[in-house]
MARZATI-566984 format. One line per field, with one value per residue: x, y, z of N, C-alpha, C in turn. Coordinates in steps of 0.05 Angstrom, whole numbers, plus 5000, padded with zeros to 4 digits. Layout:
<pts>
n.X [X / ...]
n.Y [Y / ...]
n.Z [Z / ...]
ca.X [X / ...]
ca.Y [Y / ...]
ca.Z [Z / ...]
c.X [X / ...]
c.Y [Y / ...]
c.Z [Z / ...]
</pts>
This chain:
<pts>
n.X [2977 / 2932 / 2897 / 2882 / 2853 / 2810 / 2786 / 2769 / 2731 / 2693 / 2677 / 2653 / 2609 / 2612 / 2616 / 2669 / 2724 / 2727 / 2774 / 2831 / 2839 / 2789 / 2771 / 2807 / 2794 / 2742 / 2751 / 2779 / 2740 / 2703 / 2732 / 2737 / 2684 / 2673 / 2708 / 2685 / 2635 / 2651 / 2674 / 2629 / 2599 / 2632 / 2628 / 2574 / 2573 / 2605 / 2570 / 2526 / 2551 / 2564 / 2514 / 2495 / 2526 / 2502 / 2453 / 2464 / 2461 / 2482 / 2509 / 2524 / 2559 / 2598 / 2618 / 2647 / 2684 / 2673 / 2646 / 2582 / 2589 / 2634 / 2614 / 2576 / 2609 / 2637 / 2596 / 2585 / 2627 / 2658 / 2635 / 2676 / 2718]
n.Y [4972 / 4982 / 5010 / 4970 / 4937 / 4972 / 4977 / 4925 / 4921 / 4958 / 4934 / 4888 / 4910 / 4931 / 4983 / 5032 / 5024 / 5062 / 5115 / 5100 / 5138 / 5154 / 5119 / 5131 / 5184 / 5180 / 5153 / 5192 / 5232 / 5205 / 5199 / 5253 / 5266 / 5234 / 5257 / 5308 / 5295 / 5276 / 5322 / 5355 / 5325 / 5330 / 5385 / 5389 / 5360 / 5394 / 5438 / 5415 / 5403 / 5455 / 5477 / 5445 / 5463 / 5513 / 5498 / 5479 / 5485 / 5538 / 5515 / 5465 / 5482 / 5505 / 5459 / 5437 / 5475 / 5523 / 5588 / 5622 / 5663 / 5645 / 5598 / 5619 / 5650 / 5609 / 5585 / 5626 / 5625 / 5620 / 5572 / 5540 / 5545]
n.Z [6086 / 6115 / 6082 / 6047 / 6081 / 6094 / 6044 / 6036 / 6077 / 6059 / 6011 / 6032 / 6054 / 6104 / 6154 / 6154 / 6199 / 6259 / 6274 / 6315 / 6354 / 6373 / 6413 / 6455 / 6462 / 6480 / 6527 / 6555 / 6559 / 6590 / 6637 / 6651 / 6661 / 6705 / 6742 / 6745 / 6767 / 6817 / 6839 / 6842 / 6879 / 6924 / 6933 / 6946 / 6993 / 7026 / 7028 / 7056 / 7105 / 7122 / 7127 / 7168 / 7210 / 7219 / 7239 / 7289 / 7360 / 7405 / 7448 / 7427 / 7387 / 7419 / 7442 / 7400 / 7394 / 7367 / 7353 / 7346 / 7308 / 7281 / 7258 / 7224 / 7192 / 7167 / 7138 / 7102 / 7067 / 7002 / 6954 / 6931 / 6965]
ca.X [2958 / 2908 / 2879 / 2871 / 2833 / 2788 / 2773 / 2756 / 2708 / 2673 / 2666 / 2637 / 2586 / 2616 / 2625 / 2697 / 2730 / 2734 / 2802 / 2838 / 2838 / 2762 / 2770 / 2822 / 2779 / 2719 / 2761 / 2786 / 2715 / 2692 / 2747 / 2730 / 2656 / 2675 / 2721 / 2666 / 2615 / 2664 / 2677 / 2602 / 2592 / 2647 / 2617 / 2549 / 2579 / 2613 / 2546 / 2511 / 2566 / 2562 / 2486 / 2492 / 2537 / 2483 / 2431 / 2472 / 2457 / 2507 / 2523 / 2537 / 2581 / 2618 / 2630 / 2667 / 2704 / 2666 / 2626 / 2561 / 2600 / 2652 / 2597 / 2564 / 2630 / 2643 / 2573 / 2586 / 2651 / 2652 / 2632 / 2701 / 2738]
ca.Y [4951 / 4993 / 5017 / 4945 / 4929 / 4990 / 4970 / 4899 / 4926 / 4971 / 4914 / 4870 / 4924 / 4940 / 5011 / 5033 / 5025 / 5089 / 5118 / 5091 / 5161 / 5157 / 5105 / 5146 / 5208 / 5172 / 5147 / 5218 / 5245 / 5190 / 5206 / 5280 / 5265 / 5222 / 5277 / 5329 / 5285 / 5275 / 5349 / 5364 / 5311 / 5342 / 5411 / 5385 / 5352 / 5418 / 5454 / 5401 / 5407 / 5483 / 5481 / 5432 / 5481 / 5534 / 5486 / 5472 / 5505 / 5551 / 5495 / 5445 / 5495 / 5508 / 5433 / 5432 / 5497 / 5545 / 5607 / 5626 / 5679 / 5628 / 5580 / 5635 / 5656 / 5584 / 5582 / 5647 / 5621 / 5612 / 5542 / 5527 / 5548]
ca.Z [6090 / 6127 / 6060 / 6037 / 6100 / 6091 / 6019 / 6040 / 6093 / 6042 / 5993 / 6048 / 6064 / 6132 / 6156 / 6160 / 6227 / 6268 / 6281 / 6342 / 6372 / 6384 / 6439 / 6476 / 6467 / 6497 / 6554 / 6568 / 6565 / 6612 / 6661 / 6659 / 6672 / 6732 / 6758 / 6750 / 6786 / 6844 / 6848 / 6850 / 6903 / 6947 / 6938 / 6959 / 7021 / 7040 / 7034 / 7077 / 7130 / 7130 / 7136 / 7193 / 7231 / 7226 / 7253 / 7316 / 7382 / 7415 / 7465 / 7409 / 7374 / 7439 / 7446 / 7379 / 7394 / 7349 / 7362 / 7326 / 7287 / 7264 / 7242 / 7203 / 7173 / 7151 / 7120 / 7081 / 7049 / 6974 / 6952 / 6923 / 6987]
c.X [2931 / 2888 / 2867 / 2849 / 2807 / 2772 / 2758 / 2731 / 2686 / 2660 / 2648 / 2612 / 2588 / 2624 / 2655 / 2702 / 2737 / 2763 / 2807 / 2837 / 2811 / 2760 / 2784 / 2807 / 2755 / 2728 / 2768 / 2760 / 2702 / 2706 / 2741 / 2702 / 2657 / 2687 / 2701 / 2644 / 2626 / 2667 / 2650 / 2593 / 2606 / 2636 / 2590 / 2553 / 2589 / 2589 / 2530 / 2525 / 2563 / 2534 / 2482 / 2504 / 2517 / 2459 / 2438 / 2466 / 2483 / 2523 / 2537 / 2561 / 2604 / 2633 / 2651 / 2686 / 2698 / 2645 / 2605 / 2572 / 2619 / 2636 / 2585 / 2585 / 2637 / 2621 / 2575 / 2610 / 2641 / 2651 / 2658 / 2723 / 2739]
c.Y [4961 / 5000 / 4992 / 4935 / 4946 / 4984 / 4944 / 4903 / 4939 / 4951 / 4894 / 4884 / 4933 / 4969 / 5011 / 5036 / 5054 / 5091 / 5110 / 5113 / 5164 / 5143 / 5120 / 5172 / 5202 / 5166 / 5173 / 5232 / 5231 / 5197 / 5234 / 5281 / 5254 / 5243 / 5300 / 5320 / 5284 / 5303 / 5360 / 5351 / 5323 / 5369 / 5409 / 5377 / 5376 / 5434 / 5441 / 5405 / 5436 / 5489 / 5468 / 5449 / 5502 / 5523 / 5479 / 5494 / 5517 / 5531 / 5474 / 5457 / 5498 / 5482 / 5427 / 5455 / 5519 / 5564 / 5609 / 5642 / 5663 / 5609 / 5595 / 5643 / 5632 / 5580 / 5601 / 5644 / 5614 / 5582 / 5528 / 5530 / 5524]
c.Z [6101 / 6104 / 6048 / 6055 / 6098 / 6066 / 6022 / 6057 / 6076 / 6023 / 6007 / 6059 / 6093 / 6133 / 6162 / 6190 / 6236 / 6275 / 6310 / 6363 / 6385 / 6411 / 6461 / 6482 / 6485 / 6525 / 6569 / 6576 / 6589 / 6638 / 6670 / 6671 / 6700 / 6751 / 6765 / 6770 / 6814 / 6856 / 6858 / 6876 / 6927 / 6953 / 6953 / 6988 / 7037 / 7048 / 7056 / 7104 / 7140 / 7140 / 7164 / 7216 / 7239 / 7242 / 7282 / 7336 / 7390 / 7432 / 7448 / 7396 / 7394 / 7444 / 7425 / 7376 / 7375 / 7362 / 7340 / 7302 / 7269 / 7247 / 7219 / 7182 / 7155 / 7130 / 7096 / 7062 / 7021 / 6972 / 6946 / 6943 / 7004]
</pts>
């Protein structure tokens, strides 16, 4: 019956319907884009936090239990760590 429907659409001047797989592919692409955006946002937040540690004074670092060397070590970590 699908072929009859496609023939009727062509005779009526309508473009053929896209395969059903297209919608699920677009949904998957959309989900991947959202996941990538969230990952980038979390990486940016890590970087802001690590930069904030470097801007703290030694007294402020001592209040949160870190030394200047530990703050610098945290800053130097790889972005995905």
